[in-house]
A tleap script that builds the chain and sets N, CA, C and O, in Angstrom:
source leaprc.protein.ff14SB
mol = sequence {
  NMET ALA TYR ILE ILE THR TYR ASP LEU LEU
  ALA PRO GLY GLN ASP TYR ASP LYS LEU ILE
  GLU LYS ILE LYS GLU PHE SER GLY GLU LYS
  ILE THR GLU SER ALA TRP VAL VAL LYS THR
  THR LEU LYS ALA SER GLU LEU PHE ASP SER
  LEU ILE PRO PHE LEU ASP SER ASN ASP ARG
  LEU PHE VAL SER GLN LEU THR ALA GLU ALA
  LYS TRP ARG THR ASN VAL ILE GLY LYS SER
  ASP THR LEU LYS THR LEU PHE CLYS
}
set mol.1.N position { 0.790 -1.463 -0.443 }
set mol.1.CA position { 0.315 0.241 -0.505 }
set mol.1.C position { 1.074 1.023 0.141 }
set mol.1.O position { 1.930 0.956 1.024 }
set mol.2.N position { 0.326 2.149 -0.802 }
set mol.2.CA position { 0.806 3.460 -0.285 }
set mol.2.C position { 0.755 4.359 1.594 }
set mol.2.O position { 0.353 4.295 2.755 }
set mol.3.N position { 1.548 5.136 0.544 }
set mol.3.CA position { 0.924 6.359 2.452 }
set mol.3.C position { 2.165 7.158 1.986 }
set mol.3.O position { 3.253 6.967 1.443 }
set mol.4.N position { 1.193 8.441 2.639 }
set mol.4.CA position { 2.146 9.575 2.569 }
set mol.4.C position { 2.544 9.611 3.833 }
set mol.4.O position { 1.984 9.159 4.831 }
set mol.5.N position { 4.274 10.589 3.645 }
set mol.5.CA position { 4.406 10.245 5.235 }
set mol.5.C position { 4.915 12.857 5.085 }
set mol.5.O position { 5.601 13.566 4.349 }
set mol.6.N position { 4.174 13.034 6.056 }
set mol.6.CA position { 5.008 14.257 6.292 }
set mol.6.C position { 4.848 14.674 7.856 }
set mol.6.O position { 3.953 14.474 8.678 }
set mol.7.N position { 6.086 15.332 7.912 }
set mol.7.CA position { 6.153 16.033 10.588 }
set mol.7.C position { 6.638 16.948 9.547 }
set mol.7.O position { 6.800 16.917 8.327 }
set mol.8.N position { 6.817 17.836 10.586 }
set mol.8.CA position { 6.850 19.054 11.021 }
set mol.8.C position { 8.530 19.305 12.058 }
set mol.8.O position { 8.407 19.807 13.175 }
set mol.9.N position { 9.656 18.999 11.664 }
set mol.9.CA position { 11.237 18.909 12.941 }
set mol.9.C position { 11.097 20.744 13.470 }
set mol.9.O position { 11.335 21.785 12.859 }
set mol.10.N position { 10.605 20.466 14.859 }
set mol.10.CA position { 10.560 22.186 14.735 }
set mol.10.C position { 11.157 21.813 16.264 }
set mol.10.O position { 10.230 21.614 17.049 }
set mol.11.N position { 12.737 21.648 16.979 }
set mol.11.CA position { 13.310 21.356 17.104 }
set mol.11.C position { 14.435 21.872 16.678 }
set mol.11.O position { 15.003 21.089 15.916 }
set mol.12.N position { 15.569 23.832 17.006 }
set mol.12.CA position { 16.251 23.670 15.480 }
set mol.12.C position { 18.030 23.130 15.683 }
set mol.12.O position { 18.415 23.325 16.836 }
set mol.13.N position { 18.648 22.771 15.146 }
set mol.13.CA position { 20.054 21.985 15.190 }
set mol.13.C position { 19.816 21.135 16.518 }
set mol.13.O position { 20.249 21.345 17.651 }
set mol.14.N position { 18.606 19.621 15.806 }
set mol.14.CA position { 18.889 18.967 16.565 }
set mol.14.C position { 19.131 17.775 14.550 }
set mol.14.O position { 18.810 17.997 13.382 }
set mol.15.N position { 19.766 16.749 15.215 }
set mol.15.CA position { 19.703 15.462 13.109 }
set mol.15.C position { 18.987 15.329 13.457 }
set mol.15.O position { 18.539 15.479 14.594 }
set mol.16.N position { 18.585 14.955 12.466 }
set mol.16.CA position { 17.840 13.743 11.841 }
set mol.16.C position { 17.485 13.197 10.670 }
set mol.16.O position { 16.647 12.961 9.799 }
set mol.17.N position { 18.403 13.134 11.045 }
set mol.17.CA position { 18.965 12.386 9.525 }
set mol.17.C position { 18.846 10.598 9.951 }
set mol.17.O position { 18.905 9.564 9.286 }
set mol.18.N position { 18.684 10.859 11.162 }
set mol.18.CA position { 17.757 8.657 12.332 }
set mol.18.C position { 16.231 8.523 10.981 }
set mol.18.O position { 15.871 7.544 10.327 }
set mol.19.N position { 15.608 10.126 11.019 }
set mol.19.CA position { 14.905 9.869 10.595 }
set mol.19.C position { 14.718 9.904 8.817 }
set mol.19.O position { 13.929 9.441 7.992 }
set mol.20.N position { 15.653 10.542 8.818 }
set mol.20.CA position { 15.341 10.338 7.282 }
set mol.20.C position { 16.025 9.174 6.181 }
set mol.20.O position { 15.798 8.974 4.987 }
set mol.21.N position { 17.017 8.474 7.213 }
set mol.21.CA position { 17.773 7.234 6.816 }
set mol.21.C position { 16.434 5.847 7.415 }
set mol.21.O position { 16.650 4.676 7.101 }
set mol.22.N position { 15.394 6.145 8.096 }
set mol.22.CA position { 14.687 5.515 8.791 }
set mol.22.C position { 13.344 4.932 7.278 }
set mol.22.O position { 12.935 3.869 6.812 }
set mol.23.N position { 13.026 7.132 6.933 }
set mol.23.CA position { 11.795 6.512 5.489 }
set mol.23.C position { 13.196 6.529 4.812 }
set mol.23.O position { 14.283 6.447 5.383 }
set mol.24.N position { 13.060 6.598 4.067 }
set mol.24.CA position { 14.181 5.178 3.707 }
set mol.24.C position { 14.490 4.189 3.284 }
set mol.24.O position { 15.448 3.828 2.601 }
set mol.25.N position { 13.404 3.565 3.816 }
set mol.25.CA position { 14.306 1.862 3.606 }
set mol.25.C position { 12.913 1.684 2.981 }
set mol.25.O position { 12.737 0.734 2.219 }
set mol.26.N position { 11.740 2.684 3.302 }
set mol.26.CA position { 10.523 1.725 2.680 }
set mol.26.C position { 10.993 2.647 1.631 }
set mol.26.O position { 11.453 3.788 1.646 }
set mol.27.N position { 10.711 1.732 0.663 }
set mol.27.CA position { 10.089 2.457 -0.734 }
set mol.27.C position { 9.129 3.018 -0.974 }
set mol.27.O position { 7.949 2.770 -0.724 }
set mol.28.N position { 10.026 4.490 -1.911 }
set mol.28.CA position { 9.218 5.452 -1.942 }
set mol.28.C position { 10.115 7.114 -2.409 }
set mol.28.O position { 11.322 7.037 -2.640 }
set mol.29.N position { 9.578 8.177 -2.484 }
set mol.29.CA position { 9.741 8.892 -2.841 }
set mol.29.C position { 9.712 10.437 -2.180 }
set mol.29.O position { 8.692 11.073 -2.444 }
set mol.30.N position { 10.335 10.853 -1.668 }
set mol.30.CA position { 11.070 13.098 -1.334 }
set mol.30.C position { 9.938 13.065 -1.906 }
set mol.30.O position { 9.876 12.056 -2.608 }
set mol.31.N position { 8.877 13.762 -1.958 }
set mol.31.CA position { 7.592 15.011 -2.770 }
set mol.31.C position { 7.690 16.274 -2.666 }
set mol.31.O position { 7.842 16.925 -3.700 }
set mol.32.N position { 7.620 17.002 -1.266 }
set mol.32.CA position { 8.629 17.780 -1.102 }
set mol.32.C position { 9.366 18.077 0.315 }
set mol.32.O position { 9.383 17.031 0.964 }
set mol.33.N position { 10.064 19.294 1.109 }
set mol.33.CA position { 10.983 18.632 1.562 }
set mol.33.C position { 10.683 18.554 2.633 }
set mol.33.O position { 11.497 19.349 3.104 }
set mol.34.N position { 9.850 18.036 3.864 }
set mol.34.CA position { 8.264 17.224 4.253 }
set mol.34.C position { 8.237 16.388 4.647 }
set mol.34.O position { 8.184 15.837 5.746 }
set mol.35.N position { 8.301 16.093 3.041 }
set mol.35.CA position { 6.973 14.624 2.487 }
set mol.35.C position { 6.963 14.000 1.566 }
set mol.35.O position { 7.014 14.396 0.402 }
set mol.36.N position { 6.855 12.300 2.186 }
set mol.36.CA position { 7.197 11.558 1.021 }
set mol.36.C position { 6.302 10.681 1.392 }
set mol.36.O position { 5.585 10.630 2.392 }
set mol.37.N position { 6.472 9.675 0.061 }
set mol.37.CA position { 4.817 9.140 -0.432 }
set mol.37.C position { 6.372 7.822 -0.357 }
set mol.37.O position { 7.548 8.012 -0.667 }
set mol.38.N position { 5.629 6.457 0.226 }
set mol.38.CA position { 7.006 5.206 0.505 }
set mol.38.C position { 5.821 3.788 0.605 }
set mol.38.O position { 5.104 3.636 1.593 }
set mol.39.N position { 5.804 3.122 -0.242 }
set mol.39.CA position { 5.454 1.768 0.494 }
set mol.39.C position { 6.171 0.981 0.640 }
set mol.39.O position { 7.330 0.644 0.398 }
set mol.40.N position { 4.560 0.460 1.489 }
set mol.40.CA position { 4.900 -0.667 2.851 }
set mol.40.C position { 3.676 -1.453 2.634 }
set mol.40.O position { 2.636 -1.031 2.129 }
set mol.41.N position { 3.996 -3.083 3.229 }
set mol.41.CA position { 2.421 -3.788 4.078 }
set mol.41.C position { 3.152 -3.908 5.608 }
set mol.41.O position { 3.668 -4.870 6.179 }
set mol.42.N position { 3.032 -3.027 5.858 }
set mol.42.CA position { 3.168 -2.739 7.423 }
set mol.42.C position { 1.836 -1.377 7.841 }
set mol.42.O position { 2.271 -0.226 7.811 }
set mol.43.N position { 0.583 -1.528 8.141 }
set mol.43.CA position { 0.040 -0.612 8.027 }
set mol.43.C position { 0.064 1.338 8.407 }
set mol.43.O position { 1.159 1.896 8.484 }
set mol.44.N position { -0.892 1.928 8.551 }
set mol.44.CA position { -0.617 2.876 8.594 }
set mol.44.C position { -0.003 3.659 10.129 }
set mol.44.O position { 0.620 4.718 10.209 }
set mol.45.N position { -0.439 2.697 11.292 }
set mol.45.CA position { -0.114 2.961 12.995 }
set mol.45.C position { 0.656 2.549 12.973 }
set mol.45.O position { 1.316 2.823 13.975 }
set mol.46.N position { 1.567 1.308 11.727 }
set mol.46.CA position { 3.117 0.452 12.699 }
set mol.46.C position { 3.997 0.851 12.044 }
set mol.46.O position { 5.189 0.679 12.299 }
set mol.47.N position { 3.314 1.747 10.619 }
set mol.47.CA position { 4.012 3.350 10.868 }
set mol.47.C position { 4.649 4.320 11.058 }
set mol.47.O position { 5.737 4.851 10.834 }
set mol.48.N position { 3.879 4.420 11.449 }
set mol.48.CA position { 4.210 5.712 12.097 }
set mol.48.C position { 4.321 5.182 12.955 }
set mol.48.O position { 3.785 6.249 13.253 }
set mol.49.N position { 4.511 4.390 14.065 }
set mol.49.CA position { 5.280 3.542 15.050 }
set mol.49.C position { 6.389 4.078 14.804 }
set mol.49.O position { 7.048 4.999 15.286 }
set mol.50.N position { 6.545 2.991 13.557 }
set mol.50.CA position { 8.380 2.523 13.506 }
set mol.50.C position { 8.838 3.921 13.960 }
set mol.50.O position { 9.366 3.959 15.072 }
set mol.51.N position { 8.705 5.232 13.187 }
set mol.51.CA position { 9.171 6.475 13.209 }
set mol.51.C position { 9.163 7.362 14.149 }
set mol.51.O position { 10.059 8.205 14.100 }
set mol.52.N position { 8.021 7.445 15.428 }
set mol.52.CA position { 8.342 8.436 16.073 }
set mol.52.C position { 9.879 8.263 16.795 }
set mol.52.O position { 9.632 9.006 17.745 }
set mol.53.N position { 10.942 7.934 16.983 }
set mol.53.CA position { 11.741 6.721 17.979 }
set mol.53.C position { 12.739 8.051 17.619 }
set mol.53.O position { 13.551 8.456 18.451 }
set mol.54.N position { 12.597 8.624 16.407 }
set mol.54.CA position { 13.493 9.237 15.646 }
set mol.54.C position { 13.108 10.899 15.586 }
set mol.54.O position { 13.886 11.778 15.213 }
set mol.55.N position { 11.841 11.079 16.005 }
set mol.55.CA position { 10.985 12.414 16.822 }
set mol.55.C position { 11.520 13.044 17.981 }
set mol.55.O position { 12.117 12.365 18.815 }
set mol.56.N position { 11.343 14.495 18.146 }
set mol.56.CA position { 11.733 14.811 19.756 }
set mol.56.C position { 9.998 14.945 19.435 }
set mol.56.O position { 9.318 14.880 18.411 }
set mol.57.N position { 9.587 15.254 21.492 }
set mol.57.CA position { 8.296 15.694 20.802 }
set mol.57.C position { 7.235 16.090 21.092 }
set mol.57.O position { 6.121 15.661 21.393 }
set mol.58.N position { 7.873 17.200 20.924 }
set mol.58.CA position { 7.096 18.183 19.710 }
set mol.58.C position { 6.804 17.931 18.084 }
set mol.58.O position { 5.718 17.787 17.522 }
set mol.59.N position { 7.907 17.928 17.628 }
set mol.59.CA position { 7.829 17.370 16.622 }
set mol.59.C position { 6.840 16.377 15.876 }
set mol.59.O position { 6.777 15.202 16.238 }
set mol.60.N position { 5.793 17.037 14.453 }
set mol.60.CA position { 4.437 16.439 14.264 }
set mol.60.C position { 5.328 15.254 13.292 }
set mol.60.O position { 6.453 15.203 12.797 }
set mol.61.N position { 4.061 14.320 13.348 }
set mol.61.CA position { 4.240 13.729 11.810 }
set mol.61.C position { 1.883 13.025 11.637 }
set mol.61.O position { 0.789 13.060 12.201 }
set mol.62.N position { 2.475 12.638 10.679 }
set mol.62.CA position { 1.320 12.337 9.917 }
set mol.62.C position { 1.252 11.044 8.693 }
set mol.62.O position { 1.196 11.372 7.508 }
set mol.63.N position { 1.258 10.240 8.910 }
set mol.63.CA position { 0.983 9.355 8.431 }
set mol.63.C position { -0.839 8.844 7.835 }
set mol.63.O position { -1.961 8.953 8.330 }
set mol.64.N position { -0.285 8.282 6.556 }
set mol.64.CA position { -2.115 8.156 5.380 }
set mol.64.C position { -1.853 7.154 3.874 }
set mol.64.O position { -1.221 7.296 2.828 }
set mol.65.N position { -2.917 5.895 4.603 }
set mol.65.CA position { -2.885 5.411 3.822 }
set mol.65.C position { -2.898 6.402 1.517 }
set mol.65.O position { -3.487 7.483 1.497 }
set mol.66.N position { -2.496 6.079 0.545 }
set mol.66.CA position { -3.181 7.027 0.122 }
set mol.66.C position { -3.933 5.912 -1.086 }
set mol.66.O position { -3.785 4.701 -1.255 }
set mol.67.N position { -4.785 6.942 -1.803 }
set mol.67.CA position { -5.405 5.815 -3.214 }
set mol.67.C position { -4.460 5.644 -4.663 }
set mol.67.O position { -3.387 6.132 -5.016 }
set mol.68.N position { -5.489 4.640 -5.339 }
set mol.68.CA position { -4.333 4.844 -6.527 }
set mol.68.C position { -4.428 6.218 -7.626 }
set mol.68.O position { -3.628 6.578 -8.490 }
set mol.69.N position { -5.795 6.826 -7.186 }
set mol.69.CA position { -5.134 8.369 -7.767 }
set mol.69.C position { -4.533 9.153 -7.071 }
set mol.69.O position { -4.531 9.162 -5.840 }
set mol.70.N position { -3.859 10.027 -7.930 }
set mol.70.CA position { -2.855 11.321 -7.534 }
set mol.70.C position { -2.399 11.940 -8.007 }
set mol.70.O position { -1.479 11.140 -7.837 }
set mol.71.N position { -1.929 12.823 -8.628 }
set mol.71.CA position { -1.848 14.098 -9.620 }
set mol.71.C position { -0.788 15.809 -8.983 }
set mol.71.O position { -1.176 16.903 -8.573 }
set mol.72.N position { 0.010 15.465 -9.115 }
set mol.72.CA position { 1.684 16.224 -8.661 }
set mol.72.C position { 2.055 16.899 -10.012 }
set mol.72.O position { 2.163 16.520 -11.179 }
set mol.73.N position { 2.164 17.761 -9.513 }
set mol.73.CA position { 3.216 18.946 -10.585 }
set mol.73.C position { 4.173 18.430 -11.604 }
set mol.73.O position { 3.615 17.696 -12.420 }
set mol.74.N position { 4.768 18.508 -11.693 }
set mol.74.CA position { 6.481 17.450 -13.080 }
set mol.74.C position { 7.746 18.239 -11.579 }
set mol.74.O position { 8.802 17.705 -11.241 }
set mol.75.N position { 7.117 19.680 -10.916 }
set mol.75.CA position { 8.211 20.373 -10.022 }
set mol.75.C position { 7.982 19.452 -8.718 }
set mol.75.O position { 8.241 20.067 -7.684 }
set mol.76.N position { 7.634 18.364 -8.558 }
set mol.76.CA position { 8.025 18.093 -6.952 }
set mol.76.C position { 9.668 16.655 -7.305 }
set mol.76.O position { 9.934 15.813 -8.164 }
set mol.77.N position { 10.399 17.262 -5.820 }
set mol.77.CA position { 11.814 16.756 -5.772 }
set mol.77.C position { 11.379 15.406 -5.767 }
set mol.77.O position { 12.144 14.984 -4.900 }
set mol.78.N position { 10.600 14.272 -6.159 }
set mol.78.CA position { 11.048 12.900 -6.683 }
set mol.78.C position { 10.961 12.100 -8.088 }
set mol.78.O position { 11.534 12.933 -8.791 }
set mol.79.N position { 10.656 11.127 -8.897 }
set mol.79.CA position { 10.659 11.132 -9.609 }
set mol.79.C position { 9.551 10.053 -10.511 }
set mol.79.O position { 9.552 8.836 -10.701 }
set mol.80.N position { 8.398 11.478 -11.052 }
set mol.80.CA position { 7.069 11.087 -11.527 }
set mol.80.C position { 7.685 9.855 -11.547 }
set mol.80.O position { 7.433 9.579 -10.375 }
set mol.81.N position { 8.128 9.155 -11.839 }
set mol.81.CA position { 7.985 7.738 -12.797 }
set mol.81.C position { 7.717 7.202 -11.504 }
set mol.81.O position { 6.615 6.748 -11.197 }
set mol.82.N position { 8.903 7.253 -10.581 }
set mol.82.CA position { 9.124 6.220 -9.668 }
set mol.82.C position { 8.085 5.956 -8.620 }
set mol.82.O position { 7.875 4.959 -7.929 }
set mol.83.N position { 7.343 7.418 -8.708 }
set mol.83.CA position { 5.504 7.879 -8.087 }
set mol.83.C position { 4.833 7.000 -8.487 }
set mol.83.O position { 4.241 6.242 -7.719 }
set mol.84.N position { 4.773 6.899 -9.854 }
set mol.84.CA position { 3.055 6.400 -10.447 }
set mol.84.C position { 3.031 5.018 -9.921 }
set mol.84.O position { 2.020 4.333 -9.768 }
set mol.85.N position { 4.375 4.649 -9.635 }
set mol.85.CA position { 4.578 2.614 -9.230 }
set mol.85.C position { 3.951 2.594 -8.069 }
set mol.85.O position { 2.927 1.915 -7.999 }
set mol.86.N position { 4.395 3.297 -6.945 }
set mol.86.CA position { 4.163 3.601 -6.092 }
set mol.86.C position { 1.935 3.800 -4.894 }
set mol.86.O position { 1.359 3.962 -3.818 }
set mol.87.N position { 1.755 3.485 -7.078 }
set mol.87.CA position { -0.040 3.972 -6.747 }
set mol.87.C position { 0.646 2.478 -7.662 }
set mol.87.O position { 1.697 2.594 -8.293 }
set mol.88.N position { 0.242 1.769 -7.633 }
set mol.88.CA position { 0.002 0.761 -8.420 }
set mol.88.C position { 0.000 -0.928 -7.511 }
set mol.88.O position { -0.214 -1.966 -8.138 }
savepdb mol mol.pdb
quit
């Protein structure tokens, strides 16, 4: 299933490299500065729980399943061809 992950990292000076590394473990693409589309067999709650350890208590995280229909401009950060495969 395809999911969108969005986050707001609110603690200045923190190292969030481990969060990004964790997100990259899933098949997916970064679409904006703080949003990714990933494909995984996990449930949304399981995906969410796997990311929480890498956030500070005041950071924000949103995870939601995506449908097969999506539309975007060509200027997303990720590759459009790769994004298309995530919705199959």
